[in-house]
N, C-alpha and C positions, 0 to 999 in steps of 0.2 A: 678530115682534119683541117681545121681552119685556124688562121692566125690573124689577129687584129693588131698590126704593127703600130698604128697611129695612136691607139688608146690604151694598150695593155702592156704593162711591164711583164706580166705573166706570160703573154704570148712570146715576147722576146726571150724570156728565160727558157721557155719550152724549146724554142728554136735552137738556142745555144746548147741546151742539154742534148738535143738530138744530134747536132753537129759534132759535139764532143764525143758522144757515143759512137757515131759512125767513124770518126777519125781514130778513135781508140781501137775499134775492131780492125780497121785497115792497118794501123800500126802493129797490132799483135798478130794479125793473120797474113799480112802481106810483107810489110817492111822488115819486121824482125827476122822472118825466115830468109828473106833476101840477104840481109846482113850476115847472118850466121851460116847459112847453107850455100850461098852463092858468092859470098865475099863482096857484097854490094852495099856498103854503108851509106851511100847517098840517099837511098830511099828512107832510111830512118831519120836522116837529117831533115829532109823535106817534110815528111809526114809528121815527124815528131814536133817540128816547129809549128805546123798548122794545128796539131792537137794541143800544143801548149797555148797558142793564141785562143783557141775555142774554150779551153779550160779556164783561162784567166777571164775571158768574157763571161763565162758562166758564173764565176765567183763574183765578178762585178755586178751582174744582174741579181745574183742572190742577195748581195749586200743592199742593193737598191730596193729590192722587194721587201727585205726585212725592215729597212728604215722607213719605207712608205706603208708599212703594216699590211702588205699584200699577202705575206706568208708569216706564219708563226715561226718561232725559233726552231721548234721541232721539225717542221716541214723543211726548213732550210738545211738542217742537219741531214735529213733524209735525202734531199736532192744532192747534197755534197757527197754523202756516202755512196749513193747510186752512181755518181760520176766515176767512182773508183772501181766499180764492178762491171765487167763486160756484159752487155745486153740489158742491164738494169734500167738505163735511161729510157728505153723503149716501153717498158712496163710502167715506169713512173709517169711518162708522158700521158698515157691513157688515164691514169688516176688524176693527174693535175687537170686534164681537159674535162673530165667528168665533174670534178669539184668546181671548176671555173664556170661550167655551164649551169650548174645548180645554184651558183652564187655563194657557195660556201667559202670561197677564197676571194680576197680583195674585191 
């Protein structure tokens, strides 16, 4: 898995998609059980804040990719919906990487 940060909005979008997916899994699998089973709400505050930042960054790069015509509106909707489903960003990243390598995107 390679990312070209200097030249590609899509690489940055893929990074924030993966970071959002990882933080979502940590939030659901680690922080939420700590909050409700061990009465430790601080974990949700910290991980939730990070997840919120990554989600907003993902939305920002989605908008930039759409405006720069790197992704179609349909792809942007797909990336956004995948951000809401646990594990989906990891499968989506593979598809985005394949299409980027083939030159089908941006």
